[in-house]
C-alpha positions in Angstrom: -0.8 47.2 25.2 0.4 44.3 23.3 -0.3 46.2 19.8 2.0 49.0 21.0 4.7 46.8 22.1 4.4 45.0 18.8 4.9 48.4 17.2 7.5 49.7 19.3 9.5 46.3 18.4 9.1 47.0 15.0 10.1 50.6 14.6 13.1 50.6 17.2 14.9 47.3 16.2 17.0 46.3 19.3 20.8 45.3 18.4 21.6 41.2 18.2 23.8 40.0 21.1 24.8 36.8 19.5 27.5 37.2 17.0 29.7 34.3 18.5 26.9 31.8 18.0 27.7 28.9 15.4 25.1 26.7 14.3 26.1 23.2 13.7 24.6 21.0 10.8 21.6 19.1 12.2 22.0 16.4 9.2 24.5 13.6 9.0 25.2 14.5 5.6 27.9 16.6 4.4 27.4 16.4 0.5 24.3 16.8 -1.5 24.7 13.5 -3.1 24.9 11.8 0.5 21.7 13.8 1.3 19.8 12.5 -2.0 21.0 9.0 -1.3 19.6 9.3 2.6 16.4 10.8 1.4 15.9 8.3 -1.3 16.8 5.2 0.6 14.3 6.6 3.4 11.6 6.6 1.0 12.6 3.3 -0.3 12.0 1.9 3.2 8.6 3.5 3.7 7.5 2.4 0.6 8.6 -1.3 1.1 6.9 -1.0 4.4 3.3 0.3 3.2 3.1 -2.2 0.2 2.6 -5.2 2.6 0.0 -2.9 4.6 -1.9 -1.8 1.7 -2.3 -5.5 0.4 -3.7 -6.4 3.8 -6.1 -3.6 3.4 -7.4 -4.9 0.0 -7.4 -8.4 1.4 -9.6 -7.2 4.2 -11.8 -5.4 1.6 -12.0 -8.9 -0.6 -12.9 -10.8 2.7 -15.6 -8.3 3.7 -17.2 -7.8 0.3 -19.8 -10.3 0.9 -20.8 -10.0 -2.9 -20.8 -6.5 -3.2 -18.8 -5.9 -6.7 -17.9 -2.3 -5.8 -16.3 -3.5 -2.9 -14.2 -6.1 -4.9 -13.6 -3.8 -7.5 -12.0 -1.1 -4.8 -9.9 -4.2 -3.6 -8.7 -4.8 -7.0 -7.7 -1.3 -7.6 -5.8 -1.1 -4.5 -3.8 -4.1 -5.4 -3.1 -2.7 -8.7 -2.4 0.4 -7.5 0.1 -0.7 -5.0 1.9 -3.2 -7.1 2.0 -0.4 -10.0 3.3 2.2 -7.5 6.0 0.1 -6.1 7.3 -0.9 -9.6 7.8 2.7 -10.1 9.6 3.1 -6.9 11.6 0.2 -7.4 12.7 1.5 -11.2 13.2 4.8 -10.1 15.3 3.5 -7.3 17.4 1.3 -9.5 17.5 4.4 -12.2 18.9 6.8 -9.7 21.6 4.1 -8.7 22.4 3.5 -12.2 22.9 7.2 -12.9 24.9 8.0 -9.7 27.3 4.8 -11.0 27.6 6.5 -14.4 28.6 9.8 -13.1 31.2 8.1 -10.8 30.0 9.3 -7.5 29.7 7.1 -5.0 
């Protein structure tokens, strides 16, 4: 029965009754530049919140290593990757700001 209904909907399409419907912009941004600024700002805030969490996780690995060299190396890698990743994020955020200033957009 469901198959017959599905086929009938595909074969005999019904006219749309909502011609006067307007869709409002769910974003608070009006231009593409504002959208990019908002997205990069959001990602920067998320990354800034995750860095201390990753450092705490690495510290937990150090504290619970109890002489296990593999766990100590894992903790060192977590700290290294966190610092390098955050440095890349800081550089890219600054680079976006510099490019935006050079192009004259606010």
